C-alpha positions in Angstrom: 60.1 117.2 32.0 59.6 116.1 35.6 58.4 118.6 38.2 60.8 119.2 41.1 58.2 117.8 43.5 57.9 114.5 41.8 61.7 114.2 41.5 62.1 115.0 45.1 59.5 112.5 46.1 61.2 109.7 44.1 64.6 110.5 45.5 63.2 110.3 49.1 61.6 106.9 48.6 64.8 104.9 49.6 65.2 107.1 52.7 61.5 106.6 53.7 61.8 102.9 53.2 65.0 102.8 55.3 63.1 104.6 58.1 60.2 102.2 57.8 62.5 99.1 58.1 64.3 100.7 61.0 61.0 101.3 62.7 59.9 97.7 62.2 63.2 96.4 63.6 62.8 98.7 66.6 59.3 97.4 67.2 60.5 93.8 67.2 62.8 94.5 70.2 60.4 96.9 71.9 59.6 96.1 75.5 56.1 96.8 76.6 55.8 99.3 79.4 53.9 96.8 81.7 56.6 94.2 81.2 59.3 96.7 81.9 57.5 97.9 85.1 57.0 94.3 86.2 60.7 93.6 85.8 61.7 96.7 87.6 59.3 95.9 90.4 60.8 92.4 90.7 64.3 93.8 90.9 63.3 96.3 93.5 61.6 93.6 95.6 64.6 91.4 95.4 66.9 94.2 96.4 64.6 95.1 99.3 64.5 91.5 100.5 68.3 91.3 100.3 68.7 94.5 102.3 66.3 93.2 104.9 68.3 90.0 105.2 71.5 92.0 105.6 69.8 94.2 108.3 68.7 91.1 110.2 72.2 89.5 109.9 73.9 92.7 111.0 71.5 93.0 114.0 72.1 89.4 115.1 75.9 89.7 114.6 76.1 93.0 116.5 74.1 91.5 119.4 76.3 88.4 119.5 79.7 90.1 118.9 79.4 93.4 120.8 81.6 91.9 123.5 84.4 91.5 121.0 84.4 95.1 119.8 83.7 94.0 116.3 82.4 96.8 113.9 79.9 96.2 111.2 79.1 98.1 108.0 77.0 97.3 104.9 78.1 98.2 101.4 77.1 96.9 97.9 74.9 94.1 99.3 77.6 92.8 101.7 78.2 92.9 105.4 81.7 93.9 106.3 83.0 92.9 109.7 86.1 94.6 111.2 87.2 92.1 113.9 89.6 92.1 116.8 91.7 89.5 115.0 95.1 91.0 114.8 98.6 89.6 114.2 102.0 90.0 115.8 104.7 91.8 113.8 105.8 89.6 110.9 103.6 86.7 112.0 100.6 84.9 110.5 99.5 82.8 113.4 96.0 83.3 114.8 96.4 84.6 118.4 94.8 82.7 121.3 93.0 85.9 122.3 91.2 86.0 118.9 90.2 82.4 118.7 87.0 82.7 120.9 85.6 85.4 118.7 86.4 83.6 115.5 85.0 80.4 116.8 81.7 82.2 117.8 81.6 83.8 114.3 81.9 80.4 112.6 79.4 78.8 114.9 76.8 81.5 114.4 77.1 81.5 110.6 77.1 77.7 110.3 74.1 77.3 112.7 71.9 80.3 111.6 73.2 81.7 108.3 74.4 78.8 106.2 73.5 80.6 102.9 76.5 82.9 103.1 80.0 83.0 101.7 82.7 84.6 103.9 85.8 86.3 102.4 88.7 86.7 104.8 90.7 89.8 103.8 94.3 89.8 105.1 96.3 93.0 105.8 99.7 94.0 106.9 101.4 97.2 108.2 103.6 99.0 105.6 106.9 97.7 106.9 108.7 95.4 104.4 108.3 95.3 100.6 105.0 95.3 98.8 105.5 91.8 97.5 106.4 90.4 101.0 103.4 92.1 102.5 101.1 90.7 99.8 102.3 87.2 100.7 102.1 87.8 104.4 98.6 89.2 104.1 97.6 86.0 102.2 99.2 83.8 104.9 97.1 85.7 107.5 93.9 85.3 105.5 94.6 81.6 104.9 95.3 81.0 108.7 91.9 82.6 109.6 90.1 80.8 106.8 91.5 77.5 108.0 90.5 78.3 111.6 87.0 79.1 110.6 86.7 75.9 108.6 88.0 73.9 111.6 85.2 75.5 113.7 82.4 74.4 111.4 82.2 76.5 108.3 82.3 74.5 105.0 85.6 74.9 103.1 83.7 76.1 100.0 82.0 78.7 102.1 85.2 80.6 103.0 87.6 82.4 100.7 90.9 84.1 101.5 92.4 87.2 99.8 95.3 89.5 100.6 95.4 93.3 100.4 98.9 93.5 101.9 99.8 97.0 102.9 97.1 98.7 100.8 97.3 102.4 101.7 93.6 103.0 101.4 92.8 100.2 103.8 95.2 101.0 106.7 93.5 101.7 110.0 96.5 103.8 111.1 98.1 105.1 107.9 101.9 104.5 107.9 102.0 102.9 111.3 104.1 99.7 111.8 105.9 97.8 114.5 104.4 98.3 117.9 102.3 101.1 116.6 100.9 99.2 113.6 98.9 96.4 115.3 95.6 97.9 114.0 96.9 97.5 110.4 98.0 93.8 110.9 94.5 92.3 110.9 91.9 90.4 109.0 88.5 91.7 107.9 85.6 89.4 107.2 83.1 90.1 104.4 79.8 88.2 104.3 77.9 87.7 101.1 74.7 85.8 100.6 75.2 82.9 98.2 72.6 84.1 95.7 74.2 87.6 95.6 77.6 86.1 94.9 76.2 83.9 92.1 74.5 86.9 90.5 77.9 88.8 90.1 
């Protein structure tokens, strides 16, 4: 007759073997602490370098475009530029008053910051249907993109998207017509090429 201890030991053998195999498999994919720390240090250094480049870009753009009342903000590794480029009600033509600022913007980036991608974001006021405003916002973004390209930025360096009447992006919520000029605008978002490629 087997003793309970021997019977228990034999019944636990498959379980112990399973744990041993699991332990070996876990060791095969185990990352050494020094390798992990080195990878984390590289990522932190890259992030810090990216932030320094953004800070430098923001400082130079603020100095250059302060006269145009442009506002700058950084978020998620991007530089966001709220410009004075606005549109007449129902129109998608770049106004003559906005062309000097946009020309300076294109010239500055093409001469000093060629490793960037610019996304032109088009917006509308809330008058009209959502689908109409989506199309109008795209026409505005396209018009500004085309103007920036005509001023020296490479065509593959500038993208255009529409946010239409997006409620959470309106400068003056609900305002339209004469009161809604602030909503009928473009915003310019600057990404460094390597940051875009990493996404």
